[in-house]
C-alpha positions as CSV (number, residue, x, y, z in Angstrom):
1,X,70.1,102.9,108.6
2,X,73.3,103.7,110.4
3,X,72.6,104.3,114.1
4,X,74.0,107.2,116.1
5,X,72.4,106.5,119.4
6,X,75.6,105.3,121.1
7,X,77.6,108.4,120.2
8,X,78.2,111.2,122.7
9,X,77.7,114.9,121.7
10,X,81.2,115.5,120.3
11,X,81.3,112.2,118.4
12,X,77.9,113.1,116.8
13,X,79.2,116.4,115.7
14,X,82.3,114.8,114.1
15,X,80.3,112.0,112.4
16,X,77.8,114.4,110.9
17,X,80.4,117.0,109.8
18,X,79.7,118.0,106.2
19,X,82.0,120.0,103.9
20,X,85.1,121.9,104.7
21,X,88.3,121.0,106.7
22,X,88.0,119.7,110.2
23,X,90.7,118.8,112.8
24,X,89.4,116.2,115.3
25,X,91.5,116.3,118.4
26,X,90.9,112.8,119.8
27,X,92.5,111.4,122.9
28,X,93.4,107.8,123.5
29,X,90.3,105.5,123.8
30,X,87.9,108.2,122.6
31,X,86.4,106.1,119.8
32,X,88.0,108.0,117.0
33,X,88.2,104.9,114.7
34,X,84.4,104.4,115.1
35,X,83.8,108.0,114.4
36,X,85.9,108.0,111.3
37,X,84.3,104.9,109.9
38,X,80.8,106.0,110.8
39,X,81.4,109.3,109.0
40,X,82.7,107.5,105.8
41,X,79.7,105.1,105.9
42,X,77.3,108.0,106.4
43,X,78.7,109.9,103.4
44,X,78.2,106.9,101.1
45,X,74.8,106.0,102.5
46,X,73.4,109.5,102.1
47,X,74.7,109.9,98.5
48,X,75.8,107.0,96.3
49,X,77.8,109.5,94.2
50,X,80.1,110.4,97.1
51,X,83.6,108.9,97.1
52,X,85.6,108.9,100.3
53,X,89.3,108.2,100.8
54,X,90.6,107.4,104.3
55,X,94.4,107.2,104.8
56,X,96.1,105.5,107.8
57,X,99.4,104.0,108.7
58,X,99.0,100.3,109.1
59,X,97.4,97.6,106.9
60,X,95.8,96.2,110.1
61,X,94.1,99.6,110.8
62,X,93.0,99.9,107.2
63,X,91.5,96.4,107.1
64,X,89.6,97.0,110.4
65,X,88.2,100.2,109.0
66,X,87.2,98.6,105.7
67,X,85.4,95.8,107.6
68,X,83.5,98.3,109.8
69,X,82.4,100.3,106.8
70,X,81.2,97.2,105.0
71,X,79.3,96.1,108.2
72,X,77.6,99.5,108.5
73,X,76.6,99.6,104.8
74,X,75.9,95.9,104.8
75,X,77.7,95.6,101.5
76,X,81.0,96.2,99.8
77,X,81.5,99.4,97.9
78,X,84.2,100.9,95.7
79,X,83.1,104.4,96.7
80,X,85.1,104.1,99.9
81,X,88.9,103.5,99.8
82,X,90.5,102.8,103.2
83,X,94.2,102.1,102.9
84,X,97.7,103.2,104.0
85,X,99.5,106.1,102.5
86,X,101.9,103.7,100.8
87,X,99.1,101.6,99.3
88,X,97.5,104.7,97.9
89,X,100.8,105.8,96.4
90,X,101.3,102.3,94.9
91,X,97.8,102.4,93.3
92,X,98.5,105.8,91.9
93,X,101.7,104.7,90.4
94,X,100.2,101.6,88.9
95,X,97.5,103.7,87.2
96,X,99.5,106.7,86.1
97,X,103.2,106.0,86.8
98,X,103.9,105.6,83.1
99,X,104.0,109.5,82.9
100,X,107.3,109.3,84.8
101,X,108.6,106.0,83.4
102,X,107.2,103.6,85.9
103,X,105.2,100.8,84.3
104,X,102.1,99.3,86.0
105,X,103.8,96.0,86.8
106,X,106.6,97.6,88.8
107,X,108.3,95.4,91.4
108,X,108.6,96.6,95.1
109,X,112.0,96.1,96.7
110,X,111.5,94.9,100.3
111,X,114.9,93.3,100.9
112,X,118.0,95.3,101.9
113,X,120.2,93.0,99.8
114,X,118.2,93.8,96.7
115,X,118.3,97.5,97.4
116,X,122.0,97.4,97.8
117,X,122.4,96.0,94.3
118,X,120.7,99.1,92.9
119,X,122.5,101.5,95.2
120,X,125.9,100.1,94.0
121,X,124.7,100.5,90.4
122,X,123.8,104.1,91.1
123,X,127.2,104.8,92.7
124,X,128.9,103.2,89.8
125,X,126.9,105.5,87.4
126,X,128.1,108.7,89.0
127,X,130.5,110.7,86.9
128,X,134.1,110.8,88.0
129,X,135.1,109.4,91.4
130,X,133.0,111.3,94.0
131,X,135.0,111.8,97.2
132,X,133.6,110.8,100.6
133,X,130.8,108.3,99.7
134,X,130.7,105.9,102.7
135,X,131.8,102.4,102.2
136,X,129.1,101.2,104.6
137,X,126.3,100.9,102.1
138,X,123.7,99.8,104.7
139,X,124.0,103.1,106.6
140,X,123.9,104.9,103.2
141,X,120.5,103.3,102.5
142,X,119.2,104.6,105.8
143,X,120.3,108.1,104.8
144,X,118.4,107.7,101.5
145,X,115.3,106.5,103.5
146,X,115.6,109.7,105.6
147,X,115.7,111.8,102.5
148,X,112.6,110.1,101.2
149,X,110.8,110.7,104.5
150,X,111.6,114.5,104.4
151,X,110.3,114.7,100.8
152,X,113.7,115.6,99.4
153,X,113.6,116.4,95.7
154,X,117.2,115.7,94.9
155,X,118.1,119.3,94.6
156,X,120.2,121.4,97.1
157,X,120.6,120.7,100.7
158,X,118.7,118.3,102.9
159,X,116.7,119.7,105.8
160,X,117.0,116.6,107.9
161,X,120.8,116.0,107.6
162,X,123.3,118.1,109.7
163,X,125.6,118.1,106.6
164,X,124.7,117.5,103.0
165,X,127.8,116.3,101.1
166,X,128.3,117.5,97.6
167,X,127.8,114.1,96.2
168,X,124.4,113.5,97.9
169,X,122.0,115.2,95.5
170,X,123.5,113.4,92.5
171,X,123.5,110.1,94.2
172,X,119.9,110.5,95.3
173,X,118.8,111.4,91.8
174,X,120.7,108.5,90.2
175,X,119.4,106.0,92.7
176,X,115.8,107.1,91.8
177,X,116.7,106.9,88.1
178,X,118.1,103.4,88.5
179,X,114.8,102.3,90.2
180,X,112.8,103.8,87.3
181,X,114.9,102.2,84.6
182,X,114.6,98.8,86.3
183,X,110.8,99.4,86.9
184,X,111.1,99.1,90.6
185,X,110.3,101.1,93.8
186,X,111.3,100.7,97.3
187,X,109.1,101.6,100.3
188,X,110.2,105.2,100.7
189,X,110.3,105.6,96.9
190,X,106.5,105.0,96.6
191,X,105.7,108.3,98.3
192,X,108.6,110.1,96.4
193,X,107.5,108.9,93.0
194,X,103.8,109.5,93.7
195,X,104.5,113.1,94.7
196,X,106.8,113.6,91.7
197,X,104.0,112.2,89.4
198,X,101.4,114.6,90.7
199,X,103.7,117.7,90.6
200,X,104.9,117.0,87.1
201,X,101.4,116.1,85.7
202,X,98.7,118.6,86.6
203,X,96.1,116.7,84.7
204,X,96.8,113.5,86.8
205,X,96.7,115.6,89.9
206,X,93.4,117.2,88.9
207,X,91.9,113.7,88.1
208,X,93.0,112.4,91.5
209,X,91.5,115.4,93.3
210,X,88.2,114.9,91.4
211,X,88.1,111.2,92.2
212,X,87.7,111.8,96.0
213,X,85.0,114.1,97.3
214,X,86.1,113.6,100.9
215,X,89.5,112.7,102.3
216,X,90.1,111.5,105.8
217,X,93.4,111.0,107.6
218,X,93.7,108.8,110.8
219,X,96.6,109.3,113.2
220,X,97.7,112.5,111.5
221,X,100.3,113.2,114.1
222,X,102.3,110.3,112.7
223,X,102.7,111.9,109.2
224,X,106.2,112.8,108.0
225,X,106.9,115.5,105.5
226,X,106.6,113.2,102.4
227,X,103.2,112.0,103.5
228,X,102.0,115.5,104.2
229,X,103.2,116.8,100.8
230,X,101.3,113.9,99.1
231,X,98.2,114.9,101.1
232,X,98.5,118.5,100.0
233,X,98.7,117.5,96.4
234,X,95.4,115.6,96.6
235,X,93.6,118.2,98.8
236,X,95.2,121.6,97.7
237,X,92.2,123.8,98.4
238,X,92.2,125.7,101.7
239,X,88.5,124.7,102.1
240,X,89.0,121.1,101.0
241,X,86.7,118.4,102.5
242,X,89.6,117.2,104.7
243,X,88.8,115.3,107.9
244,X,91.9,114.9,110.1
245,X,92.0,112.8,113.2
246,X,95.0,113.6,115.5
247,X,96.4,114.0,119.0
248,X,99.6,116.0,119.4
249,X,100.2,114.3,122.8
250,X,100.9,111.1,120.8
251,X,103.6,112.3,118.5
252,X,106.2,109.5,119.1
253,X,107.6,108.8,115.6
254,X,110.0,111.8,115.3
255,X,112.7,109.4,114.3
256,X,110.6,108.7,111.1
257,X,109.9,112.4,110.4
258,X,106.7,113.0,112.5
259,X,106.9,116.4,114.1
260,X,104.7,119.0,115.9
261,X,105.5,121.1,112.8
262,X,102.8,119.2,110.9
263,X,100.1,120.7,113.1
264,X,101.4,124.2,112.4
265,X,101.5,123.5,108.7
266,X,98.0,122.1,108.7
267,X,96.6,125.2,110.4
268,X,98.5,127.4,108.0
269,X,97.3,125.5,104.9
270,X,93.6,124.9,105.7
271,X,90.8,127.0,107.1
272,X,90.3,124.5,109.9
273,X,87.5,124.1,112.3
274,X,88.3,122.1,115.4
275,X,86.3,119.4,117.3
276,X,87.5,117.6,120.4
277,X,87.0,114.1,121.8
278,X,88.4,114.3,125.3
279,X,86.4,111.4,126.6
280,X,88.2,108.1,127.1
281,X,86.2,105.0,127.2
282,X,89.3,102.8,127.6
283,X,91.2,104.0,130.6
284,X,90.2,103.9,134.3
285,X,89.9,107.4,136.0
286,X,93.1,106.9,137.9
287,X,95.1,106.2,134.7
288,X,93.6,109.3,133.0
289,X,94.5,111.4,136.1
290,X,98.2,110.3,136.0
291,X,98.3,110.8,132.2
292,X,97.0,114.3,132.4
293,X,99.4,115.2,135.2
294,X,102.3,113.9,133.2
295,X,101.6,115.5,129.8
296,X,100.8,118.9,131.4
297,X,104.6,119.2,131.9
298,X,105.1,119.5,128.1
299,X,105.0,123.2,127.0
300,X,103.5,124.3,123.7
301,X,100.7,121.8,123.5
302,X,97.4,122.4,121.6
303,X,94.8,124.3,123.6
304,X,92.5,121.4,124.2
305,X,90.4,119.9,127.0
306,X,92.1,117.5,129.4
307,X,91.4,113.8,129.0
308,X,88.3,112.6,130.9
309,X,87.6,109.0,131.8
310,X,84.1,107.6,131.1
311,X,85.3,104.1,131.9
312,X,83.0,102.3,134.3
313,X,85.0,100.1,136.7
314,X,83.2,97.1,138.3
315,X,82.9,97.1,142.1
316,X,85.8,95.5,144.0
317,X,88.0,95.6,140.9
318,X,91.8,95.5,141.3
319,X,93.8,98.7,142.1
320,X,94.3,100.3,138.7
321,X,97.8,101.6,139.3
322,X,100.7,100.0,141.2
323,X,104.4,100.5,141.4
324,X,107.2,98.1,142.3
325,X,111.0,98.8,142.7
326,X,113.2,95.8,142.1
327,X,117.0,95.2,142.3
328,X,117.6,94.1,138.6
329,X,115.9,93.7,135.3
330,X,115.7,90.0,136.0
331,X,113.8,90.8,139.1
332,X,111.5,93.1,137.2
333,X,110.6,90.4,134.7
334,X,110.2,87.8,137.5
335,X,107.9,90.1,139.4
336,X,105.8,90.6,136.2
337,X,105.6,86.9,135.7
338,X,104.6,86.1,139.2
339,X,101.9,88.9,139.2
340,X,100.3,87.4,136.1
341,X,100.3,83.9,137.7
342,X,99.2,85.1,141.2
343,X,96.3,87.2,139.7
344,X,95.4,84.4,137.4
345,X,95.4,86.8,134.4
346,X,94.9,85.4,130.9
347,X,98.3,85.9,129.2
348,X,96.7,87.2,126.1
349,X,95.2,90.1,128.1
350,X,98.7,91.2,129.3
351,X,101.4,93.3,127.7
352,X,104.9,94.1,128.9
353,X,106.0,97.5,127.5
354,X,109.4,99.0,127.6
355,X,111.2,102.0,126.0
356,X,113.9,100.0,124.1
357,X,114.1,96.8,122.2
358,X,117.0,95.7,124.4
359,X,115.0,96.1,127.5
360,X,112.1,94.1,126.0
361,X,114.3,91.3,124.8
362,X,115.9,90.9,128.3
363,X,112.4,90.8,129.9
364,X,111.1,88.4,127.4
365,X,114.0,86.0,127.9
366,X,113.5,86.0,131.6
367,X,109.8,85.4,131.3
368,X,110.5,82.4,129.0
369,X,113.0,81.0,131.4
370,X,110.3,81.1,134.1
371,X,107.9,79.1,131.9
372,X,105.8,81.8,130.3
373,X,104.8,81.8,126.6
374,X,105.9,85.1,125.1
375,X,105.3,87.0,121.9
376,X,107.9,89.6,120.9
377,X,107.0,91.7,117.9
378,X,109.6,91.9,115.2
379,X,108.8,93.9,112.0
380,X,109.2,91.5,109.1
381,X,109.2,92.4,105.4
382,X,109.9,88.8,104.2
383,X,109.5,85.2,105.1
384,X,112.4,83.3,106.5
385,X,111.5,79.7,105.6
386,X,113.0,78.5,102.3
387,X,109.8,76.9,100.9
388,X,107.9,80.2,101.1
389,X,110.8,82.1,99.7
390,X,110.8,79.7,96.7
391,X,107.1,80.2,96.1
392,X,107.4,84.0,96.2
393,X,110.5,84.3,94.1
394,X,109.0,81.9,91.5
395,X,106.0,84.2,91.3
396,X,108.4,87.2,90.8
397,X,110.3,85.4,88.1
398,X,107.0,84.5,86.4
399,X,106.3,88.3,86.2
400,X,109.9,89.3,85.4
401,X,111.1,86.6,83.0
402,X,114.3,88.3,82.1
403,X,115.3,89.7,85.5
404,X,118.7,88.5,86.8
405,X,118.3,89.9,90.3
406,X,115.1,87.9,90.8
407,X,116.8,84.8,89.2
408,X,119.6,85.0,91.8
409,X,117.1,85.3,94.6
410,X,115.2,82.2,93.4
411,X,118.4,80.1,93.0
412,X,119.5,81.1,96.5
413,X,116.1,80.2,98.0
414,X,116.1,76.9,96.1
415,X,119.5,75.9,97.5
416,X,118.3,76.6,101.0
417,X,115.2,74.4,100.5
418,X,116.8,71.5,98.6
419,X,120.6,71.8,99.2
420,X,120.8,71.5,95.4
421,X,122.8,74.2,93.6
422,X,121.5,75.8,90.4
423,X,124.0,78.4,89.1
424,X,122.4,81.7,87.9
425,X,125.0,82.1,85.2
426,X,124.2,78.7,83.8
427,X,120.5,79.5,83.7
428,X,121.4,82.7,81.9
429,X,123.3,80.8,79.2
430,X,120.5,78.3,78.8
431,X,117.9,81.0,78.6
432,X,119.7,82.5,75.6
433,X,118.4,79.4,73.6
434,X,114.7,80.2,74.5
435,X,114.4,83.9,74.1
436,X,116.0,84.9,77.4
437,X,113.2,83.3,79.5
438,X,115.0,82.7,82.9
439,X,112.0,80.9,84.4
440,X,111.7,78.4,81.6
441,X,115.4,77.7,81.8
442,X,115.3,77.4,85.6
443,X,112.4,74.9,85.4
444,X,114.3,72.8,82.9
445,X,117.3,72.7,85.2
446,X,115.2,71.7,88.2
447,X,113.5,68.9,86.2
448,X,116.8,67.6,85.0
449,X,118.7,67.7,88.3
450,X,116.2,67.0,91.2
451,X,114.9,63.6,90.3
452,X,111.5,62.4,91.6
453,X,111.6,64.3,95.0
454,X,111.2,67.8,93.6
455,X,110.0,66.9,90.2
456,X,106.5,67.8,91.1
457,X,107.7,71.4,91.7
458,X,109.0,71.6,88.2
459,X,105.8,70.2,86.8
460,X,103.7,72.6,88.9
461,X,105.6,75.7,87.9
462,X,105.5,74.5,84.3
463,X,101.8,74.0,84.3
464,X,100.7,76.9,86.5
465,X,103.3,79.7,85.8
466,X,104.8,78.9,82.4
467,X,102.2,77.3,80.1
468,X,99.3,79.2,81.8
469,X,99.5,81.9,84.4
470,X,97.3,80.4,87.1
471,X,99.4,81.7,90.0
472,X,96.5,81.5,92.5
473,X,96.4,77.7,92.0
474,X,100.2,77.5,92.1
475,X,100.2,79.2,95.5
476,X,97.5,77.1,97.0
477,X,99.0,73.8,95.7
478,X,102.4,74.7,97.1
479,X,101.1,75.8,100.5
480,X,99.3,72.4,100.9
481,X,102.3,70.3,99.8
482,X,103.6,68.1,102.7
483,X,107.0,68.0,100.9
484,X,107.8,71.5,102.0
485,X,107.3,70.8,105.8
486,X,110.7,70.7,107.7
487,X,111.4,67.6,109.7
488,X,113.3,69.1,112.7
489,X,111.0,70.5,115.4
490,X,112.5,74.0,115.6
491,X,112.4,74.7,111.9
492,X,108.9,73.2,111.7
493,X,107.6,75.6,114.4
494,X,108.8,78.6,112.5
495,X,107.5,77.2,109.2
496,X,104.0,76.5,110.7
497,X,103.9,80.1,112.0
498,X,104.9,81.6,108.7
499,X,102.7,79.3,106.7
500,X,99.7,80.4,108.8
501,X,100.6,84.0,108.2
502,X,101.0,83.5,104.5
503,X,97.6,81.8,104.2
504,X,95.9,84.6,106.1
505,X,97.6,87.2,103.9
506,X,96.5,85.3,100.8
507,X,92.9,85.3,101.9
508,X,93.1,89.0,102.8
509,X,94.6,90.0,99.4
510,X,91.9,88.1,97.6
511,X,89.2,89.7,99.8
512,X,90.6,93.2,98.9
513,X,91.5,92.7,95.2
514,X,88.8,90.2,94.3
515,X,89.2,86.5,93.4
516,X,91.0,87.2,90.1
517,X,93.8,89.8,90.8
518,X,96.7,90.2,88.3
519,X,100.0,88.7,89.4
520,X,101.5,92.2,89.5
521,X,98.7,93.6,91.8
522,X,99.0,90.5,94.0
523,X,102.7,90.8,94.5
524,X,102.5,94.6,95.1
525,X,99.9,94.0,97.8
526,X,101.9,91.1,99.3
527,X,105.1,93.3,99.5
528,X,103.2,96.1,101.3
529,X,102.1,93.7,104.1
530,X,104.0,92.9,107.3
531,X,105.1,89.2,107.5
532,X,105.1,89.2,111.3
533,X,102.7,86.6,112.8
534,X,99.9,87.5,115.1
535,X,100.2,86.7,118.8
536,X,98.4,83.7,120.2
537,X,96.0,84.0,123.1
538,X,98.3,82.0,125.3
539,X,101.2,84.5,124.9
540,X,102.2,87.6,126.9
541,X,102.9,90.3,124.4
542,X,106.3,92.1,124.9
543,X,106.4,95.3,122.9
544,X,108.3,98.5,122.7
545,X,106.1,101.5,123.3
546,X,106.3,102.4,119.5
547,X,105.1,98.9,118.8
548,X,102.2,99.2,121.1
549,X,100.8,102.3,119.4
550,X,97.2,101.8,118.4
551,X,96.8,98.7,120.6
552,X,95.0,98.2,124.0
553,X,95.3,95.6,126.7
554,X,93.4,94.8,129.9
555,X,96.7,94.7,131.9
556,X,99.8,96.7,131.1
557,X,103.2,96.1,132.8
558,X,105.5,99.0,132.1
559,X,109.2,98.2,132.9
560,X,112.3,100.3,133.2
561,X,110.9,103.4,135.0
562,X,114.3,104.6,136.2
563,X,116.1,107.9,135.3
564,X,118.4,107.5,132.3
565,X,116.4,104.5,131.1
566,X,112.9,106.2,130.8
567,X,113.5,109.0,130.2
568,X,116.7,108.1,128.4
569,X,120.1,109.5,129.1
570,X,120.2,112.0,126.3
571,X,116.8,113.4,127.1
572,X,117.9,113.9,130.8
573,X,121.0,115.6,129.6
574,X,119.1,118.0,127.4
575,X,116.8,119.1,130.2
576,X,113.1,119.0,131.3
577,X,111.7,121.2,128.5
578,X,113.9,120.0,125.6
579,X,112.3,118.5,122.5
580,X,113.8,115.1,123.5
581,X,112.3,115.1,126.9
582,X,108.9,116.2,125.5
583,X,108.9,113.2,123.1
584,X,109.8,110.9,126.0
585,X,106.8,112.2,127.9
586,X,104.6,111.6,124.9
587,X,106.0,108.0,124.7
588,X,105.0,107.5,128.4
589,X,101.6,109.1,127.7
590,X,101.0,106.5,124.9
591,X,102.3,103.6,127.1
592,X,100.1,104.2,130.1
593,X,96.9,104.9,128.0
594,X,97.1,101.4,126.4
595,X,95.5,99.9,129.5
596,X,91.9,99.1,130.0
597,X,92.0,97.8,133.6
598,X,95.3,97.9,135.4
599,X,98.7,99.5,135.1
600,X,101.8,98.1,136.9
601,X,105.0,100.2,136.7
602,X,108.3,98.7,137.7
603,X,111.9,99.8,137.9
604,X,115.3,98.5,138.7
605,X,117.7,100.2,141.1
606,X,120.5,99.4,138.7
607,X,120.8,98.7,135.0
608,X,124.0,97.0,133.6
609,X,125.8,97.6,136.9
610,X,124.9,101.3,137.0
611,X,122.8,102.5,139.9
612,X,119.6,104.4,138.9
613,X,117.3,106.8,140.6
614,X,113.5,106.6,140.1
615,X,112.3,108.2,136.8
616,X,111.4,111.8,137.2
617,X,108.2,110.9,135.3
618,X,106.9,109.0,138.4
619,X,106.8,112.3,140.3
620,X,105.3,114.1,137.3
621,X,102.5,111.5,137.2
622,X,101.9,112.1,140.9
623,X,103.3,108.7,142.1
624,X,105.6,108.3,145.0
625,X,108.5,105.9,144.3
626,X,111.6,104.5,145.8
């Protein structure tokens, strides 16, 4: 039986919540993930016919929730689906996308270069010569991503753009049509096409609604308009069994479409009951006191209880909050490094947080120069080492035998790995003699031109991907091949890191999809996962505040606490109650509540030769500063 003895009163109410919509206002460190997973496990345990869908925002969070549910139930179950919004959309399109022209084996575009190919095709397909389309295609892609996030349909004006050019609706529609004709999606397009599918096909929408008796959403405050519209389509009833976990004090992704408006829409669209989890088991009382003092300066917040610390601090523990003013960013980083050494803190227990990537890079560089091992998180959608690129592009071409875009990518990766050139147009000509099979023609070219050194690759692709589709064996044989290991130390270090990440992802995919997934399902799952490595225990993590969301550390060092840096210049210019300043406060609220033991705030008296005063947030937190 699932135990509830460790839950407090509010947590118990949430876990035992039955039917109808509930908004769970959960502060940082309140045990919300445990509550959500306990509720899902309880629903399945009490009635095997129940089916629960839980949506979140990162693969890591989804995997952790799946593991918790399986431990609680002591078995795997297909009655609980815990995944990201994008994974849910991908599954929906794989099952029913043919209704809008998307076949189940669609390919996911993760590389900007590949997306630019299809954007150029869309522009070329527009009638006439539309005036004013930017020549900077990369920025144009960012605009399309913004339209995807707002749930833009391709008709009329955009709500997120200051100006909607006359050519924009037609270009957006044509870009989507090009993707469909090529049987591809990009990341933003997953939500767009899933929403289009459900709107255009009431029978599919009804089947999806009937599939899930209960729907849960974690970190609801991070949802953009497109995600909320998808949620509405799968839970349209005002009295739907919708369980939403959120905290409006942690809305920090407004650049990606998150907004306080979502809370207003949620309350308008559902007959919500509200439960609160104000108790924090993570943060010491002093941290909670400063966090409450800070966030109280934001007007228009939900009527909710202030955060309360239930963290038990050991006797004679270190002072939980400290502040240090320095002369430069280099001095800030040096101070952080010396504190970690002087306190003999395990590096893996420490995080350096800052408002901007630039600030974090500068601090990380200084820490490295002082002999510290540092982990700087960089979002990665692909692997950089040539050997892994060849493996993945060979898998893609095994799935898409006649696709010239994939062929070009494979030839490019092969040249990086071997320094041998295989021209795509020559492969295209040779493929004309064997039914247009680019992969077979490519294997023949490798076998003819690479001699003994890479002959094993041609044999392996031929036996595993051409004559019999045993892609799982192909991957595992390639990843254990000593031939692909670089010889120079710097390249080898990057390769070892990426190889370890790929192997872990391979295991995770097989765990999720089972030991015999289809190649299409495998690649779709692989494309949805971040390729960034995990930090080592010997490394100090250096993260932006956005990158630290959902994480916790024993010791947090928050740098850059000067006016014009945090809060930033534009927020200061807009004023103390502006939307920009309120979001900056929420950023700081998130940052300081990452800590489990100590928080050290630092600032520099000048940044890039400009003198800076202490951040106004220091006074708002109740801290004296100089």
